[in-house]
C-alpha positions as CSV (number, residue, x, y, z in Angstrom):
1,M,-0.3,-0.1,0.1
2,V,3.0,2.5,0.6
3,N,4.5,1.9,-2.5
4,V,0.9,2.4,-4.1
5,L,0.7,5.7,-2.8
6,H,4.3,6.7,-3.6
7,E,3.9,5.9,-6.8
8,A,0.6,7.8,-7.3
9,A,2.8,10.7,-5.6
10,S,5.5,10.5,-8.0
11,A,3.2,10.3,-10.5
12,L,1.7,13.7,-9.6
13,D,4.6,15.1,-9.8
14,V,5.9,13.7,-13.2
15,L,2.5,15.3,-14.5
16,F,2.7,19.0,-13.1
17,T,5.4,20.0,-15.4
18,P,4.7,22.7,-18.0
19,L,5.0,20.5,-21.3
20,R,2.8,17.6,-20.0
21,M,-0.2,20.1,-18.2
22,G,0.0,22.2,-21.6
23,L,-0.6,18.9,-23.5
24,L,-3.4,17.8,-21.5
25,L,-5.2,21.2,-21.7
26,S,-4.3,20.8,-25.9
27,G,-6.5,17.4,-25.3
28,V,-9.2,18.5,-23.7
29,L,-9.7,21.6,-26.3
30,F,-9.6,18.7,-28.8
31,G,-12.0,16.5,-27.2
32,L,-14.3,19.1,-26.8
33,M,-14.4,19.8,-30.2
34,A,-14.7,16.5,-31.4
35,G,-17.3,16.1,-28.8
36,V,-19.4,18.7,-29.9
37,I,-19.4,17.5,-34.1
38,P,-22.1,14.4,-33.9
39,G,-20.5,11.5,-35.2
40,L,-17.0,11.9,-34.5
41,G,-16.6,10.9,-31.6
42,G,-13.9,9.4,-29.1
43,I,-12.8,6.5,-31.8
44,A,-12.0,8.8,-34.7
45,A,-10.6,11.7,-32.4
46,L,-8.3,9.6,-30.8
47,A,-7.2,8.2,-34.3
48,L,-6.3,11.5,-35.2
49,L,-4.5,12.3,-32.6
50,L,-2.0,9.1,-32.2
51,P,0.2,9.9,-35.0
52,F,1.1,13.1,-32.8
53,T,2.4,11.0,-30.0
54,F,5.5,9.7,-31.9
55,G,8.4,10.9,-30.2
56,M,6.6,11.5,-26.9
57,D,8.1,10.4,-23.7
58,P,4.7,7.7,-22.7
59,Y,3.9,10.5,-19.6
60,S,3.6,13.2,-22.1
61,A,1.5,10.9,-24.7
62,M,-0.9,9.5,-22.1
63,A,-1.5,13.3,-21.0
64,I,-2.8,14.6,-24.1
65,L,-4.6,11.2,-24.9
66,M,-6.4,10.8,-21.4
67,G,-7.3,14.7,-21.8
68,L,-9.3,14.0,-25.0
69,A,-10.9,10.5,-23.6
70,A,-12.3,12.3,-20.8
71,A,-13.8,15.5,-22.8
72,I,-15.3,14.1,-24.9
73,S,-18.0,13.1,-22.8
74,H,-18.5,16.8,-22.0
75,G,-18.0,18.3,-25.4
76,D,-21.3,15.9,-26.8
77,V,-23.4,17.2,-23.7
78,I,-23.9,20.8,-26.2
79,P,-25.5,19.1,-29.0
80,A,-27.7,16.8,-27.0
81,V,-29.1,19.5,-24.8
82,L,-29.4,22.2,-27.4
83,F,-30.5,20.3,-30.6
84,G,-31.6,16.9,-29.1
85,M,-28.9,15.9,-31.2
86,P,-26.4,13.4,-29.2
87,G,-23.0,14.5,-30.1
88,T,-21.6,10.5,-29.5
89,V,-24.0,7.6,-29.5
90,G,-23.2,7.2,-25.4
91,C,-24.6,10.7,-25.0
92,A,-27.9,9.4,-26.3
93,A,-29.9,9.2,-23.0
94,T,-29.2,13.0,-22.0
95,V,-31.4,13.8,-24.6
96,M,-34.8,12.8,-23.2
97,D,-34.5,14.9,-21.1
98,G,-31.7,17.9,-21.2
99,Y,-33.4,19.0,-24.8
100,P,-37.3,19.2,-23.2
101,M,-35.2,21.7,-20.6
102,A,-34.0,23.1,-23.2
103,K,-37.5,23.9,-25.0
104,R,-38.4,25.7,-22.0
105,G,-35.8,27.7,-21.8
106,E,-33.7,26.4,-19.3
107,A,-30.6,25.1,-21.2
108,G,-28.5,26.4,-18.4
109,R,-29.7,24.9,-15.9
110,A,-29.3,21.6,-18.2
111,L,-25.8,22.2,-19.1
112,G,-25.0,22.7,-15.7
113,A,-26.1,19.7,-14.3
114,A,-24.9,18.2,-17.0
115,F,-21.1,19.4,-16.7
116,S,-21.2,19.3,-12.6
117,S,-22.8,15.6,-12.6
118,S,-20.0,14.9,-15.4
119,L,-17.3,15.8,-13.4
120,I,-18.2,14.3,-10.3
121,G,-19.2,10.8,-12.5
122,G,-15.3,11.3,-13.4
123,L,-13.9,11.7,-10.6
124,I,-15.7,8.8,-9.2
125,G,-14.3,6.7,-12.2
126,A,-10.6,7.8,-12.0
127,I,-10.9,6.6,-7.7
128,I,-12.3,3.3,-8.8
129,L,-9.7,2.8,-11.5
130,G,-7.2,4.0,-9.0
131,F,-8.3,1.8,-6.3
132,T,-9.0,-0.8,-8.5
133,I,-6.4,-1.6,-10.6
134,P,-4.6,-4.1,-7.5
135,I,-7.5,-6.4,-6.9
136,I,-9.2,-6.6,-10.2
137,S,-7.9,-10.0,-11.8
138,P,-10.9,-12.3,-9.9
139,I,-13.4,-9.9,-10.8
140,V,-13.0,-9.5,-14.1
141,L,-11.8,-13.4,-14.8
142,F,-14.9,-14.0,-13.2
143,F,-17.4,-12.9,-16.4
144,Q,-17.6,-15.3,-18.5
145,S,-19.5,-15.9,-22.0
146,P,-22.5,-16.7,-19.8
147,E,-21.9,-14.4,-17.3
148,L,-21.9,-11.4,-20.0
149,L,-25.0,-12.9,-21.9
150,A,-26.6,-12.2,-18.5
151,V,-26.0,-9.1,-17.8
152,C,-27.2,-8.3,-21.7
153,V,-30.2,-9.6,-21.3
154,F,-30.7,-7.8,-18.2
155,G,-30.1,-4.8,-19.9
156,M,-32.6,-5.3,-22.8
157,T,-34.9,-5.3,-20.1
158,L,-34.7,-1.5,-19.1
159,A,-36.7,-1.4,-22.6
160,A,-40.1,-1.5,-20.7
161,S,-38.4,0.7,-18.1
162,L,-37.4,3.4,-21.2
163,S,-40.9,3.8,-22.6
164,G,-42.5,5.2,-19.9
165,N,-46.6,4.0,-19.9
166,A,-46.1,2.4,-23.2
167,P,-44.1,-0.6,-22.0
168,M,-45.4,-3.3,-24.8
169,K,-44.5,-1.1,-27.5
170,G,-41.2,-0.6,-25.8
171,V,-40.9,-4.1,-25.5
172,V,-42.0,-4.2,-29.5
173,A,-39.3,-1.4,-30.7
174,A,-36.9,-3.5,-28.6
175,L,-37.6,-6.5,-30.7
176,L,-37.2,-3.9,-33.9
177,G,-33.8,-3.0,-32.5
178,L,-32.8,-6.8,-31.9
179,L,-33.9,-8.0,-35.3
180,L,-32.1,-4.5,-37.0
181,S,-28.7,-5.6,-35.2
182,M,-28.5,-8.6,-37.4
183,V,-28.5,-7.3,-40.7
184,G,-25.0,-8.4,-42.5
185,E,-23.0,-11.6,-42.2
186,D,-23.1,-14.0,-39.8
187,S,-19.8,-14.1,-37.8
188,Q,-20.6,-18.0,-37.0
189,S,-21.7,-19.8,-40.2
190,G,-20.7,-16.9,-43.2
191,T,-24.6,-16.4,-43.8
192,L,-25.8,-12.9,-45.6
193,R,-28.9,-12.1,-43.5
194,F,-31.3,-9.1,-44.8
195,T,-28.7,-7.5,-47.0
196,V,-30.7,-7.2,-50.0
197,G,-28.1,-7.9,-52.0
198,T,-25.7,-4.6,-51.1
199,L,-22.5,-4.7,-50.6
200,Y,-23.3,-1.7,-48.2
201,L,-24.9,-4.1,-45.6
202,W,-22.9,-6.5,-45.1
203,N,-20.9,-5.7,-41.9
204,G,-24.7,-4.2,-40.8
205,I,-25.9,-1.2,-40.2
206,P,-23.6,1.3,-38.3
207,I,-24.9,2.5,-35.0
208,V,-23.7,6.7,-35.7
209,P,-26.4,6.9,-38.7
210,V,-29.3,5.0,-36.6
211,A,-28.8,7.3,-33.5
212,L,-28.9,10.6,-35.2
213,G,-31.6,9.3,-37.2
214,I,-33.9,7.9,-34.6
215,F,-33.3,10.6,-32.4
216,A,-31.9,13.9,-34.3
217,V,-33.8,14.2,-37.7
218,P,-37.5,13.7,-35.8
219,E,-36.6,16.6,-33.6
220,L,-35.1,19.1,-36.3
221,C,-38.7,18.6,-38.3
222,D,-40.6,19.3,-35.1
223,I,-38.4,22.8,-35.3
224,M,-39.8,22.5,-39.2
225,I,-43.1,22.1,-38.8
226,N,-43.4,24.9,-35.2
227,R,-41.1,27.4,-37.1
228,R,-39.8,28.8,-34.3
229,A,-36.8,28.6,-31.8
230,I,-35.7,25.9,-29.9
231,A,-36.7,27.6,-26.5
232,R,-39.9,28.9,-26.9
233,D,-39.3,31.5,-23.8
234,A,-36.6,33.7,-25.0
235,R,-35.6,34.3,-21.7
236,L,-32.8,32.1,-21.1
237,D,-31.2,31.2,-17.7
238,L,-27.9,31.2,-18.7
239,T,-25.3,31.9,-15.6
240,K,-28.5,31.7,-12.6
241,G,-29.5,28.5,-14.7
242,Q,-25.9,27.1,-14.8
243,W,-25.5,27.4,-10.7
244,Q,-29.0,25.9,-10.4
245,G,-27.9,22.8,-12.6
246,W,-24.9,22.4,-10.2
247,K,-26.9,22.9,-6.9
248,D,-29.6,20.3,-8.5
249,S,-26.6,17.9,-8.9
250,A,-25.6,18.8,-5.2
251,S,-29.1,17.7,-3.9
252,H,-28.8,14.8,-5.8
253,W,-25.5,13.4,-4.8
254,S,-26.6,9.9,-3.7
255,L,-28.1,9.5,-7.6
256,V,-24.2,11.1,-9.0
257,V,-22.5,8.5,-6.6
258,R,-25.0,5.9,-7.6
259,T,-25.2,6.0,-11.0
260,G,-21.4,7.2,-11.3
261,A,-20.3,4.2,-9.5
262,L,-22.8,2.0,-11.7
263,G,-21.1,3.6,-15.1
264,A,-17.8,2.4,-13.8
265,V,-18.6,-0.6,-12.8
266,C,-20.3,-1.6,-16.1
267,A,-17.6,-0.2,-18.1
268,M,-15.1,-3.0,-16.5
269,V,-17.3,-6.0,-18.7
270,P,-16.2,-6.2,-21.8
271,G,-18.5,-5.8,-24.4
272,I,-21.1,-3.4,-22.2
273,G,-19.8,-0.3,-24.1
274,A,-20.7,3.1,-24.6
275,P,-24.2,3.0,-26.1
276,V,-25.2,1.2,-22.8
277,I,-23.9,2.3,-20.2
278,D,-25.7,5.6,-20.4
279,W,-29.3,3.7,-20.4
280,I,-28.5,1.2,-17.5
281,A,-28.3,4.2,-15.5
282,Y,-30.8,6.0,-16.8
283,G,-32.9,2.9,-16.1
284,H,-31.8,2.9,-12.9
285,A,-32.8,6.2,-12.3
286,I,-36.3,5.6,-13.3
287,K,-36.8,2.9,-10.9
288,T,-35.2,4.5,-7.8
289,E,-36.2,8.0,-7.8
290,K,-39.4,9.0,-6.2
291,G,-42.1,9.6,-9.4
292,A,-39.2,8.9,-12.0
293,A,-41.4,7.3,-14.0
294,Q,-44.1,10.0,-14.6
295,S,-41.6,13.0,-14.9
296,F,-38.3,11.2,-16.6
297,G,-38.4,12.4,-20.3
298,K,-40.1,15.3,-20.0
299,G,-37.6,17.8,-19.0
300,D,-36.3,16.4,-15.3
301,V,-33.2,17.3,-14.4
302,R,-32.8,14.0,-12.4
303,G,-32.4,12.4,-15.7
304,V,-29.6,14.2,-17.0
305,I,-27.6,13.8,-13.9
306,A,-27.9,10.1,-14.1
307,A,-26.9,9.7,-17.7
308,E,-24.1,12.0,-17.7
309,S,-22.4,10.9,-14.0
310,S,-22.7,7.7,-16.0
311,T,-21.1,8.1,-18.9
312,N,-18.2,10.2,-17.8
313,A,-17.6,7.4,-15.4
314,R,-17.3,4.8,-17.8
315,E,-14.1,6.2,-19.0
316,G,-12.2,4.8,-15.4
317,G,-14.0,1.7,-15.9
318,S,-13.2,0.5,-19.0
319,L,-9.4,1.6,-18.3
320,V,-9.2,-0.9,-15.7
321,T,-9.1,-3.9,-17.8
322,T,-7.5,-2.0,-21.0
323,I,-4.4,-1.3,-18.3
324,A,-4.6,-4.7,-16.8
325,F,-5.4,-7.5,-19.0
326,G,-5.2,-5.3,-22.5
327,V,-8.6,-6.4,-23.3
328,P,-10.8,-2.6,-24.6
329,G,-13.6,-1.8,-22.2
330,Q,-14.9,0.2,-25.0
331,P,-13.5,0.3,-28.7
332,S,-11.8,3.7,-28.4
333,M,-9.6,2.2,-25.8
334,A,-8.3,-0.1,-28.7
335,I,-6.9,3.0,-30.1
336,L,-5.0,3.4,-26.5
337,L,-3.3,0.4,-27.0
338,G,-2.2,1.6,-30.0
339,A,-0.7,4.2,-27.9
340,F,0.5,1.6,-25.5
341,L,2.6,-0.3,-28.5
342,I,3.9,2.9,-30.0
343,Q,5.6,3.2,-26.7
344,G,6.7,-0.1,-26.3
345,I,4.5,-0.9,-23.4
346,V,2.8,-4.4,-23.0
347,P,-0.7,-4.1,-21.1
348,G,-1.0,-6.7,-18.4
349,P,0.9,-7.6,-15.0
350,D,3.7,-5.1,-15.9
351,M,1.5,-2.0,-15.2
352,L,0.6,-2.8,-12.3
353,T,4.2,-3.3,-11.1
354,K,6.9,-2.3,-13.3
355,H,5.0,0.8,-14.5
356,L,2.9,1.8,-11.9
357,D,4.0,5.3,-12.3
358,L,2.6,5.3,-16.1
359,T,-0.8,3.9,-14.7
360,Y,-0.7,6.7,-11.9
361,T,-0.6,9.1,-14.6
362,I,-3.1,8.0,-16.5
363,V,-5.4,8.3,-13.8
364,W,-4.5,12.0,-12.6
365,S,-4.6,12.8,-16.0
366,L,-8.2,11.6,-16.2
367,T,-8.8,13.3,-12.8
368,L,-7.7,16.8,-14.1
369,A,-8.9,16.7,-17.7
370,N,-12.4,16.6,-16.2
371,V,-11.7,19.6,-14.0
372,F,-10.3,21.2,-16.9
373,G,-12.9,20.5,-19.2
374,T,-16.0,21.5,-16.9
375,L,-14.1,24.6,-15.8
376,I,-13.9,25.6,-20.0
377,C,-17.4,24.3,-20.4
378,F,-18.9,26.4,-17.4
379,G,-17.2,29.1,-18.9
380,L,-18.4,29.1,-22.4
381,A,-22.0,27.3,-21.4
382,N,-23.9,30.9,-21.8
383,Q,-22.5,31.4,-25.6
384,F,-23.7,27.5,-26.5
385,A,-27.3,28.2,-24.9
386,R,-28.0,31.3,-26.7
387,L,-27.6,29.0,-29.7
388,S,-31.5,27.7,-28.4
389,T,-32.8,31.0,-29.1
390,L,-31.6,31.4,-33.1
391,R,-34.1,31.5,-35.3
392,Y,-35.0,27.9,-37.1
393,S,-34.3,29.0,-40.5
394,L,-30.6,30.2,-39.1
395,L,-30.2,26.8,-36.8
396,L,-32.1,24.4,-39.0
397,P,-29.8,24.2,-42.0
398,I,-26.9,24.4,-40.0
399,V,-27.6,21.4,-37.4
400,M,-28.7,19.2,-40.1
401,T,-25.4,19.4,-42.3
402,L,-23.9,18.6,-38.8
403,V,-25.6,15.7,-38.9
404,Y,-25.3,14.6,-42.2
405,I,-21.5,14.6,-42.0
406,G,-22.0,12.9,-38.3
407,A,-23.7,10.1,-39.9
408,F,-21.3,9.8,-42.8
409,E,-18.7,8.7,-40.2
410,G,-20.5,5.4,-39.9
411,Q,-19.0,3.7,-42.9
412,H,-17.9,6.5,-44.8
413,S,-20.4,5.4,-47.7
414,W,-23.8,7.0,-49.5
415,G,-25.3,4.2,-47.5
416,D,-24.9,6.0,-44.2
417,I,-26.9,8.8,-45.7
418,V,-29.4,6.9,-46.6
419,A,-29.3,4.6,-43.4
420,L,-29.9,8.3,-42.0
421,L,-32.7,9.6,-44.0
422,I,-34.6,5.6,-43.6
423,F,-34.2,6.0,-39.7
424,G,-35.2,9.5,-39.4
425,T,-38.3,9.2,-41.0
426,A,-39.0,6.0,-39.1
427,G,-38.4,7.8,-35.7
428,W,-40.1,10.5,-37.1
429,V,-43.4,8.4,-37.3
430,M,-42.8,6.5,-33.9
431,K,-42.8,10.2,-32.3
432,R,-46.0,10.8,-33.8
433,A,-47.9,7.2,-33.0
434,G,-46.4,7.6,-29.6
435,W,-44.1,4.6,-29.7
436,P,-40.9,5.4,-27.2
437,R,-37.7,5.3,-29.5
438,P,-34.8,4.8,-26.7
439,P,-36.0,1.3,-26.7
440,L,-35.1,0.3,-30.6
441,V,-31.6,1.8,-30.0
442,L,-31.2,-0.2,-26.6
443,G,-32.0,-3.4,-28.6
444,F,-30.3,-2.7,-31.9
445,V,-27.0,-1.7,-29.3
446,L,-27.3,-5.1,-27.5
447,G,-28.1,-7.4,-30.1
448,K,-25.2,-8.3,-31.7
449,L,-23.4,-9.1,-28.0
450,I,-26.7,-11.1,-27.3
451,E,-26.6,-13.0,-30.1
452,R,-23.0,-13.9,-29.6
453,Y,-22.6,-14.6,-26.2
454,M,-25.8,-17.0,-26.7
455,F,-23.6,-18.8,-29.6
456,I,-20.2,-19.2,-27.1
457,S,-22.4,-20.4,-24.4
458,V,-24.2,-23.2,-26.0
459,E,-21.2,-24.0,-27.9
460,R,-18.9,-24.4,-25.1
461,Y,-20.9,-25.5,-22.3
462,G,-24.1,-27.0,-24.2
463,W,-27.4,-26.0,-21.8
464,D,-25.4,-26.5,-18.4
465,W,-24.3,-22.8,-18.0
466,L,-28.4,-22.2,-17.4
467,T,-28.0,-23.7,-14.1
468,D,-25.3,-21.6,-12.8
469,W,-26.5,-19.2,-10.0
470,F,-25.5,-16.0,-11.1
471,V,-27.2,-16.2,-14.6
472,L,-30.0,-17.7,-13.0
473,L,-30.5,-14.5,-10.5
474,M,-29.7,-12.0,-13.5
475,F,-32.4,-14.0,-15.5
476,A,-34.9,-13.6,-12.7
477,A,-34.2,-9.8,-12.2
478,S,-34.9,-9.6,-15.7
479,I,-38.1,-11.2,-16.0
480,L,-39.2,-9.1,-12.6
481,S,-38.2,-6.1,-14.6
482,V,-40.1,-6.6,-17.4
483,A,-43.3,-7.9,-15.5
484,R,-43.4,-5.2,-13.2
485,P,-43.9,-2.3,-15.7
486,L,-46.9,-4.6,-17.6
487,L,-48.7,-5.8,-14.3
488,S,-48.8,-2.1,-13.3
489,L,-51.2,-1.1,-16.1
490,R,-54.9,-1.6,-14.6
491,G,-58.1,-1.5,-16.1
492,E,-58.7,-0.3,-19.1
493,R,-54.8,0.2,-19.5
494,L,-53.9,-3.7,-18.9
495,W,-51.9,-4.8,-22.2
496,Q,-53.0,-1.7,-24.0
497,L,-56.1,-3.9,-24.9
498,R,-59.0,-1.0,-24.1
499,A,-62.7,-2.2,-24.7
500,L,-62.0,-4.2,-27.8
501,S,-64.5,-3.4,-30.3
502,F,-64.3,-5.5,-33.5
503,G,-67.0,-4.3,-35.4
504,R,-65.7,-0.6,-36.6
505,P,-61.7,-0.4,-36.6
506,A,-60.0,3.2,-36.4
507,I,-57.3,4.1,-38.5
508,S,-54.6,6.0,-37.3
509,V,-51.0,6.9,-37.6
510,A,-50.4,4.0,-34.3
511,S,-52.5,1.3,-35.7
512,I,-50.3,1.7,-39.4
513,F,-46.8,1.8,-37.7
514,A,-48.1,-1.4,-35.8
515,S,-49.1,-3.2,-39.1
516,F,-46.1,-2.1,-40.5
517,V,-43.6,-3.5,-37.8
518,L,-46.1,-6.8,-37.9
519,V,-45.3,-7.2,-41.5
520,I,-41.8,-6.8,-40.7
521,F,-41.4,-9.3,-37.9
522,V,-43.8,-12.0,-40.7
523,C,-41.6,-11.3,-43.9
524,S,-38.1,-11.8,-41.8
525,L,-39.4,-15.5,-40.3
526,G,-40.2,-16.6,-43.6
527,I,-36.8,-15.4,-44.8
528,E,-35.1,-16.8,-41.9
529,W,-36.2,-20.5,-42.6
530,S,-33.8,-21.5,-45.0
531,W,-30.8,-20.9,-42.6
532,P,-28.1,-22.9,-41.1
533,F,-29.6,-23.1,-37.5
534,A,-26.7,-21.1,-36.5
535,A,-27.2,-18.0,-38.4
536,K,-31.5,-18.3,-38.1
537,L,-31.7,-19.2,-33.9
538,M,-31.9,-15.7,-32.8
539,P,-33.4,-14.0,-35.4
540,E,-36.4,-16.7,-35.7
541,T,-36.8,-16.4,-31.5
542,V,-36.9,-12.4,-31.8
543,S,-39.4,-12.7,-34.8
544,L,-41.6,-15.1,-33.1
545,F,-42.1,-13.0,-30.0
546,G,-41.9,-9.5,-32.1
547,I,-45.2,-11.5,-33.9
548,V,-47.3,-12.2,-30.7
549,F,-46.3,-8.7,-29.4
550,A,-47.1,-6.7,-32.4
551,A,-50.1,-8.6,-33.3
552,S,-51.4,-7.3,-29.9
553,L,-50.5,-3.9,-30.2
554,F,-52.2,-4.0,-33.9
555,A,-55.5,-5.3,-32.3
556,S,-55.3,-2.6,-29.7
557,E,-54.5,0.0,-32.0
558,T,-56.8,-0.3,-34.4
559,F,-59.5,-1.7,-32.7
560,S,-60.0,-0.4,-29.2
561,R,-62.6,2.6,-28.4
562,R,-60.8,5.3,-27.6
563,I,-58.7,8.1,-29.3
564,S,-55.1,7.5,-30.5
565,I,-52.7,9.8,-30.6
566,G,-52.4,12.6,-33.1
567,E,-56.0,12.4,-33.8
568,T,-57.6,15.7,-31.9
569,R,-56.0,18.8,-31.2
570,R,-56.2,18.8,-27.5
571,E,-54.5,14.9,-27.5
572,R,-51.9,16.1,-29.5
573,T,-50.9,18.8,-26.5
574,T,-50.7,16.2,-24.0
575,E,-48.1,14.1,-23.1
576,P,-47.5,10.9,-25.2
577,P,-47.9,7.4,-24.2
578,G,-44.4,6.5,-24.6
579,M,-41.4,8.2,-22.8
580,D,-40.5,10.5,-25.7
581,G,-40.8,14.3,-24.8
582,E,-43.7,16.3,-25.4
583,I,-45.5,16.3,-28.9
584,G,-47.1,19.9,-29.1
585,Y,-47.8,21.5,-32.2
586,G,-49.9,24.3,-30.9
587,D,-53.3,25.1,-32.8
588,L,-52.0,23.5,-36.2
589,A,-54.0,21.1,-37.6
590,D,-53.0,17.8,-39.2
591,R,-53.2,19.0,-43.0
592,E,-50.7,21.7,-41.8
593,I,-48.4,19.3,-39.6
594,Y,-48.3,16.7,-42.0
595,L,-47.9,19.4,-44.7
596,R,-44.9,21.1,-43.0
597,A,-43.1,17.9,-42.7
598,L,-43.5,16.5,-46.2
599,K,-41.6,19.9,-46.9
600,Y,-38.7,18.9,-44.4
601,F,-38.8,15.3,-45.9
602,I,-38.5,16.2,-49.1
603,W,-35.8,18.7,-48.7
604,I,-33.4,16.5,-46.8
605,Y,-34.4,13.8,-49.2
606,G,-33.5,16.5,-52.0
607,V,-29.8,17.2,-50.5
608,L,-29.0,13.5,-50.4
609,L,-29.8,13.5,-54.3
610,I,-28.2,17.1,-55.2
611,S,-24.9,15.1,-53.3
612,V,-25.0,12.5,-55.6
613,L,-25.1,15.2,-58.9
614,I,-22.7,17.7,-57.6
615,G,-21.0,16.0,-54.7
616,F,-21.5,16.0,-50.9
617,V,-19.9,19.2,-49.3
618,P,-21.2,21.7,-52.4
619,A,-24.7,20.0,-51.7
620,L,-24.6,21.0,-47.7
621,V,-23.5,24.8,-48.2
622,L,-26.1,25.1,-51.6
623,S,-28.8,23.9,-49.6
624,A,-28.2,26.0,-46.2
625,L,-28.1,28.9,-49.0
626,L,-31.4,28.1,-50.5
627,F,-33.5,26.9,-47.2
628,M,-32.8,29.9,-45.6
629,R,-33.3,32.4,-48.5
630,W,-36.6,30.6,-49.8
631,Q,-38.0,28.8,-46.5
632,G,-37.2,31.1,-43.9
633,S,-36.8,34.2,-45.8
634,E,-33.5,35.5,-44.3
635,R,-32.1,38.5,-46.5
636,W,-29.6,37.6,-48.7
637,P,-26.5,39.2,-46.8
638,I,-27.3,36.8,-43.8
639,A,-27.4,33.8,-46.0
640,L,-25.0,34.7,-47.7
641,A,-22.5,35.2,-44.5
642,V,-24.1,31.7,-42.9
643,S,-23.5,30.2,-45.8
644,F,-20.0,31.3,-46.1
645,G,-19.1,30.8,-42.7
646,L,-20.3,26.7,-43.1
647,F,-17.9,26.4,-45.4
648,A,-15.2,27.7,-43.9
649,F,-15.9,25.3,-41.4
650,L,-16.5,22.2,-43.6
651,W,-12.9,23.4,-45.5
652,L,-11.0,24.0,-42.3
653,V,-12.1,21.2,-40.0
654,F,-12.9,18.2,-42.7
655,D,-10.3,19.4,-45.2
656,H,-7.3,20.2,-43.3
657,L,-7.7,18.8,-40.3
658,V,-9.5,15.3,-40.8
659,H,-8.4,14.8,-44.3
660,E,-11.8,13.5,-44.8
661,A,-12.3,11.3,-47.7
662,W,-15.7,12.2,-49.2
663,P,-18.0,10.0,-51.8
664,P,-17.6,10.8,-55.6
665,S,-20.2,12.5,-57.5
666,L,-21.9,12.0,-60.6
667,A,-19.9,15.5,-61.8
668,G,-16.5,14.3,-60.3
669,N,-17.5,10.6,-62.2
670,I,-18.0,12.6,-65.9
671,F,-15.2,15.5,-65.3
672,P,-12.5,13.9,-63.7
673,Q,-10.5,17.7,-63.6
674,L,-13.0,18.5,-61.3
675,R,-11.5,15.7,-58.3
676,T,-8.0,17.5,-59.3
677,Y,-9.2,20.6,-57.5
678,S,-11.0,19.9,-54.9
679,P,-11.8,16.2,-53.0
680,W,-15.4,17.5,-52.3
681,F,-16.4,16.0,-55.9
């Protein structure tokens, strides 16, 4: 113990030099910028920074890399709160309450709560990392494939908790997400599943366009429909709100500590990555906080606190297995392993003995980076919060440009944009029909893990693993987690079968979408029939359950004697059945709502068509200019100034810093000389 304390103090002394502190701060600034740009994320940012560590000593390299890794979680809060657009998929749960707060004019409070809870969560993760490293070996080695499968299944049961008062819809949405996760080549049998003959789908659907499509595109559509700024009240809380957010985190310190520790512990389990941890913490908060089931998803600051404290704590947890075993706890940690190899360091027992001072340099870097990142964000939050008061005609094209580029980071293909638009359309229909969207993303993220651990468990242990005490305990908790919200529905709300009347069906958005989902499950079952056993085991199971639950929902939505969401003006302004924020369009008639939505989707699909013709970046700048001038009626000087600023940003960041390889356009293929002048064509 004395040796550990000595090495920790020595590492702090090594880190406190002007050069290394400067590098740490540079990493923090770069991480904040990367977090603000949707889709860039920790993997791409660390990969960009990795070549600069050549020639550095190990302590300096760890300082700049950990500064970036810690700051990503602070930066991605900003688009999540202000625009309902997660900067990274690990920040999706923050959208649920942060964005509704911004729409109420409480952006400052939401950002303050997010930054402060993120700071505390990051410190908790660093503390757990520092104290866990010497004793971690037996804990991590306990988790084999059956235990990991049980943990993932338990995570799936959060679908009911994340569905508000529509748990059945949440379960069906999660099953749909599971099915979508199985698109691509099956790793066990090599079977191509649901690829519809396209090379793009061989590796599966990337998570980035799915998350941005499900969450960001529908919110931007609502801005287009309402035609007003995000913050409905022009009076922002700003500085006062930030301090209120800090007080909120202090008053809910127990929640911060619990979810921070939960995030760090979950991150220690390989495979339970960033896209899952925030939802696990969010679901935990729903079940443990008083009144959370009714208020979460509608602008409850506790939802922001739970999501952010766990999100930032995961860095410390994932570093435990990365350092001790060379097993990256999340994808971004694989880049850190590359930095170890560049420095000639082998992760494993040596990191706990010979290189213990370097290990604690990582701990101190993580701690200080969280402090620096929080202070910088507090200083700039006022300026960021003012973005929520911008006119929709200025904000919408800029944010949509970032969404397009963020989605493109999936597989750097035109297919990424197509996937974004398809999931964006589905996300808006789900929101309109009262279907919760978070369970779909949760099922999509966990699907591959569940299938992989299931196959390994059966191949290695037969079915004997089902008798393991930990597996049985987790499965029992999973059943209870799903059953509780379903059994809590009383009277006419039980199983959503309310006063069935088979005499006269009622057609609504909800019933049409339920029938569409049912058709998907039926068709998928027919397609899966001829596949090998290893390839069809999970898809067939998911499809069968999906048919049963989707059929019951279709009957409920079509034949029940009740008004479905969106049928009347009064219903539109009340809370939706799912935990998905407010559905409020004021006094707009249905015809006007759908007309404005149609114009929005024609615009975003039109951007794709123009991009194919003249190039991705020129189309984004041109479409932004045309939108501001003719849809938003902005004056030419303003529209040109904003378009030029957008052009300069894309040119500087993606052409000269990131060196992005843009997809070829039809104009570039016809006139190859265009590509010699600019990679945009």
